[in-house]
Phi, psi and omega in degrees: 000132178254134188235159167215157186243126178248115179263122185256126176155121181296333180297334176292319182284337178276355180076020183278333175221159177267152181271065180290336179299319181297322178297314180298311183296319178301317182295314184291319179296320179298329180292338179252016174082022176254125183278130173255114185255340185218140168244134177228139172242134181221148180285174181278074184218123185305310185296320181288326176294319177299321179300311183288331176292322178297318179294315181298321180300326181283340189233354185226152179267328181238124178240115179255122180250130179241140178089169176076025179249011184284187186270001185265168184296330182276005174270104194239006189300307185296314181299317182290321178294322178297320178294319181294324180269000181057050178244142174284157177257151179217160178269124179269112186298322182296322177294320177302314179299316182295317179297313181299320180290322179298314181289323179296320181297335182258006177066033184239146181288152175271121182260168176298328177295321178297317181291334174301330181288351177262009179259130188224158171296143181302135178088003180286142170271114186282135178252110183299145176255109183269003182229014179187195185254355183259106174291159173258187181199156172235129179233132178243122179202145181057037180063019176244147176249127176245127178245127180250127183226149177292160183282317184299124183305325182289346173264319185294311189297309180294329175294317180296314183290324185277325187246320185281316184302312179301325180291317187273349188304324185279356182266350179273156176242258171293149176238157180245122183237137180240149171227137181248131172261122184264128189235140176223138174096002177227128184289162183300319182293321180290323176300313181300320180298318184287338181238022187305316181295329178289323180291320182295321187258015184293146177218285178212103016282159172262162181234134175223147179250142178227124182263147180225216180282072180085351177251163178230139177246129173259115180261118177262128182233128181240142172249120183216171175297144184301338181265354179285156173266114185295339180303323179298330178280321183288319195307309181299316182290316180298319177301317180294318179294318178298322178298321185279325187258342172058224186287357172293337175277118185256348179178187180231156171051248187270007178298140174241162177302323183290321180283333174293315179297317179300318179297316181293320175301315180295316181296328182261004179049051183249147177254153186227145170226151187228138171242116183243136171248279187293334180279349171059028179098005184293320176302314181294324179295316179300315182291321184283357169284346184262121179301140176096351182291339179299340179286339188241330184271113186273312186203150176218133182234139169261104182253081191278325181264161176297323181300317181292326176297322182287309187287323186269322186248357180062035170293134187291138174301321180295331177292316180292320181290321184279315187250339181093165184291330178259090182200161178299317183297316178294317179301318180297314180293329176295312183290324177290323180293318181289326178295317181289321182298319185261355181056043179265167176290328186227137171244132183237137181217151175217140175214142183186185179243106184277341178080187004284349179254175175098351179276157175227178177299321181281327182229085182284164174303136182101354177286126182222137172243133173238144182218150178220137176239129180212152184068208182278315186217022178275126183217137176222143176221142181231144176248134178223141172250107186262159177236159179121180178280180185303313181298318180294320179296315179299315182294317182293320179297320178297317179294321178299317179296319178294323178291324174300316177297315181303311182295322177296324178290323178292316185289332186244000000 
């Protein structure tokens, strides 16, 4: 079965929001063996929606429409699809009751626009919306399947997984499954060099590289029968890559440096304190997004000025005068200072020049030092010269610090 996704909404074409729904639906459909060949975005305009429906009808078996199910006059998806398929519209009483109850629970009046969301093309299979007021629908006509879904991702995703996937599961044959190996501390070109023979001779699974904020993702993709276990396809290749890249691989799929670090801290019952200068609390923000970190993160300080480094962390004035705030010596005293101050097992520190101003010939914008103190006398410090704008330098510096912490936890 060949599918395409039509995203309805002028806000997509104006660049006000990203079409993340198409990415999500494409991934899920490929996992059940349905090919997605086209993505289309169209504004809230009847004639243009009819145009893209006509094109989709000629080339696809499954047409998924997202958005345009709201309560306002410019939400036209259902009405336009009904016109295209020559279907009458009707009011679904069950949807009316559900919408009325949803609004009542929130203390809000039911408007005519809300009730408009309960009107569907004749013969539609209604998909309940458990996170909003706009139900979805599945319509089958002319040997084509049309799926209508709400635009907000927090409404679309649970509806798609609970109602659409079981319906579509029998239409797939071969399926495409991907696994991502997440790598930090090794550049894309060096990775390619280490696995060059695997890339040259790849067949099934295939290998693709994707670069990010200092990290690289290796995506392994296998095409197999829907009843096959993809693990049997992945295992030999993944084992070979892990053998070659070792601890540079920090996780798989949705793993992040921060959740891997949180897991390692928890498993080893270790406490952490952080001193941040150029990253301005970003490391702490990333870690505190992970549930359970409160058991391990004792304290975090943003010591942006020289005065705060001196008064809070006891960085020596002579160190700052001799070497400067952005230096190996200052980073070392910062991580030792925060560790002693909070009496944690590990002290982590970062200092640098995020720019766009403040750089010199000797210390250009993007110069960053990260340091870690752990145990009684274990100490590591790293120097990095980063590129990019202020936001990118901060994000990359935070990831470098988290990776330094990750490797220290693995080694010790």
